C-alpha positions as CSV (number, residue, x, y, z in Angstrom):
1,X,0.0,0.0,0.0
2,X,1.1,3.5,-0.7
3,X,0.3,6.2,1.8
4,X,-0.4,9.9,0.9
5,X,-0.3,12.8,3.4
6,X,-3.6,14.6,3.8
7,X,-5.0,17.3,6.1
8,X,-8.3,18.0,4.3
9,X,-7.2,21.5,3.4
10,X,-6.0,22.3,6.9
11,X,-9.2,21.2,8.7
12,X,-7.6,18.1,10.2
13,X,-4.2,17.1,11.7
14,X,-1.8,15.8,9.2
15,X,-2.5,12.1,8.6
16,X,-1.8,9.5,6.0
17,X,-4.3,7.6,3.9
18,X,-3.9,4.5,1.8
19,X,-6.8,3.8,-0.6
20,X,-7.6,0.9,-2.9
21,X,-10.2,-0.3,-5.2
22,X,-13.0,2.0,-6.4
23,X,-16.3,3.4,-5.0
24,X,-18.1,0.6,-6.9
25,X,-19.8,-1.9,-4.6
26,X,-17.4,-4.0,-2.5
27,X,-14.2,-2.7,-4.0
28,X,-13.2,0.3,-1.8
29,X,-11.0,0.4,1.3
30,X,-9.4,3.2,3.2
31,X,-6.6,2.8,5.8
32,X,-5.8,6.0,7.7
33,X,-3.0,6.7,10.2
34,X,-3.4,9.7,12.6
35,X,-0.9,11.0,15.1
36,X,-1.6,9.5,18.6
37,X,-1.2,12.8,20.5
38,X,-0.2,10.9,23.6
39,X,-3.4,8.9,23.9
40,X,-3.8,5.2,23.5
41,X,-3.7,4.1,19.9
42,X,-7.1,3.7,18.2
43,X,-8.1,2.9,14.7
44,X,-9.6,5.3,12.1
45,X,-11.0,3.4,9.1
46,X,-13.6,3.6,6.5
47,X,-15.7,1.3,4.3
48,X,-18.6,1.2,1.9
49,X,-22.1,0.4,3.0
50,X,-25.3,0.0,0.8
51,X,-27.2,2.7,2.8
52,X,-25.4,5.3,4.9
53,X,-28.5,6.6,6.6
54,X,-29.7,3.1,7.6
55,X,-26.2,2.1,8.9
56,X,-25.9,5.5,10.7
57,X,-29.3,4.8,12.5
58,X,-28.2,1.3,13.5
59,X,-24.9,2.6,14.8
60,X,-26.7,5.2,16.9
61,X,-28.9,2.5,18.4
62,X,-25.8,0.8,19.6
63,X,-24.5,3.9,21.5
64,X,-21.8,5.3,19.2
65,X,-20.7,8.9,19.5
66,X,-21.8,11.1,16.6
67,X,-18.9,12.9,14.8
68,X,-20.5,13.9,11.4
69,X,-24.0,12.9,10.4
70,X,-24.8,11.7,6.9
71,X,-23.9,14.3,4.3
72,X,-23.3,14.7,0.6
73,X,-20.4,16.4,-1.1
74,X,-18.9,16.6,-4.6
75,X,-15.6,15.2,-3.2
76,X,-16.8,11.6,-2.3
77,X,-20.0,9.6,-2.0
78,X,-22.5,10.2,0.8
79,X,-20.7,9.7,4.1
80,X,-20.9,9.8,7.9
81,X,-18.5,9.5,10.7
82,X,-18.9,8.1,14.2
83,X,-16.8,6.8,17.1
84,X,-17.5,3.4,18.4
85,X,-17.6,2.4,22.0
86,X,-13.9,1.5,22.0
87,X,-12.9,5.0,20.7
88,X,-12.3,3.9,17.1
89,X,-13.3,6.4,14.4
90,X,-15.4,4.9,11.7
91,X,-16.2,6.5,8.3
92,X,-19.0,5.0,6.3
93,X,-19.4,5.7,2.6
94,X,-22.3,5.0,0.2
95,X,-21.0,2.3,-2.2
96,X,-23.5,2.6,-5.1
97,X,-22.3,3.5,-8.6
98,X,-24.5,6.5,-8.8
99,X,-23.2,8.7,-5.9
């Protein structure tokens, strides 16, 4: 895997992403490494789901912490971000071809 530096135009700390596949169903993966800032190491990962809103609702039912609710952008497919009960950051992306 090849990692690329990213800071989302200065809105996030410098981190490194490795992506593979495509946004088409079942082909995309994202592996991101963020600085630990002295806290225990957690994971920040993303994956495609068939329905971001449905997955978001199910995650909330299980007590996740909301980071960014489902939203659309021209940069990538519909997406949302939450933190699971172990402190891991999870990005979910709509995986349909027509995003």
